[in-house]
ZAMARGU-4260 file (C-alpha; in steps of 0.2 Angstrom, whole numbers, plus 5000, padded with zeros to 4 digits):
<rodrens>
0) 5145/5245/5343 | 5158/5236/5334 | 5154/5222/5322 | 5156/5205/5328 | 5172/5195/5322
5) 5161/5180/5320 | 5150/5189/5308 | 5144/5177/5294 | 5144/5182/5276 | 5130/5179/5265
10) 5129/5161/5259 | 5136/5157/5242 | 5125/5155/5226 | 5133/5140/5219 | 5146/5128/5228
15) 5157/5115/5220 | 5159/5100/5230 | 5174/5090/5226 | 5172/5071/5230 | 5153/5073/5230
20) 5150/5054/5230 | 5161/5051/5245 | 5156/5050/5263 | 5158/5069/5268 | 5156/5076/5251
25) 5139/5067/5249 | 5134/5074/5266 | 5139/5092/5261 | 5129/5091/5245 | 5113/5086/5255
30) 5116/5099/5268 | 5119/5113/5255 | 5104/5108/5245 | 5093/5108/5260 | 5098/5126/5263
35) 5093/5130/5245 | 5111/5132/5239 | 5114/5126/5221 | 5128/5113/5221 | 5139/5107/5207
40) 5143/5089/5213 | 5159/5084/5206 | 5167/5067/5205 | 5180/5057/5195 | 5166/5047/5187
45) 5154/5060/5181 | 5152/5061/5162 | 5147/5079/5163 | 5162/5090/5160 | 5157/5103/5173
50) 5154/5090/5186 | 5170/5079/5182 | 5185/5082/5193 | 5200/5072/5194 | 5215/5077/5205
55) 5228/5069/5192 | 5220/5078/5177 | 5221/5097/5180 | 5211/5099/5163 | 5196/5095/5173
60) 5198/5109/5186 | 5193/5124/5176 | 5177/5118/5170 | 5172/5113/5188 | 5177/5129/5194
65) 5167/5139/5181 | 5153/5150/5189 | 5155/5145/5207 | 5156/5155/5223 | 5164/5143/5235
70) 5172/5126/5234 | 5172/5112/5247 | 5188/5102/5244 | 5192/5084/5248 | 5208/5076/5243
75) 5208/5058/5238 | 5216/5047/5245 | 5223/5058/5259 | 5231/5075/5262 | 5246/5066/5270
80) 5251/5058/5253 | 5266/5065/5243 | 5260/5078/5231 | 5244/5082/5240 | 5249/5099/5246
85) 5255/5104/5229 | 5239/5099/5221 | 5228/5107/5233 | 5239/5123/5232 | 5238/5123/5213
90) 5219/5121/5214 | 5217/5135/5227 | 5228/5146/5216 | 5217/5143/5200 | 5201/5146/5210
95) 5208/5163/5217 | 5213/5168/5199 | 5195/5164/5193 | 5188/5174/5207 | 5181/5161/5219
100) 5181/5169/5236 | 5179/5154/5247 | 5187/5137/5249 | 5184/5125/5263 | 5197/5111/5264
105) 5192/5095/5274 | 5208/5089/5283 | 5212/5078/5298 | 5216/5084/5315 | 5234/5087/5317
110) 5239/5086/5299 | 5251/5099/5293
</rodrens>
């Protein structure tokens, strides 16, 4: 019997949620925690270096990405704004170089 193409991998140990205080980010944090997954809830307003994340300050990215297995990515204000694709691509590249195997990007239906 061949393995199913819908096979789910093991859940991550620690997930970075970017935009954790926003509408979908806060829901993602709650859902992950209910499943017993450790969450690093990152936002612009956090005073903790590992939980502070600012799209326009890439110095905040590396500490946030430290020791995570997955990242839930939301881009503020919207993926359609100029520069969004470059910023998300840069974050994805940094995450890949740091060995983060999984990124999930929240996007709108029909957006490029």
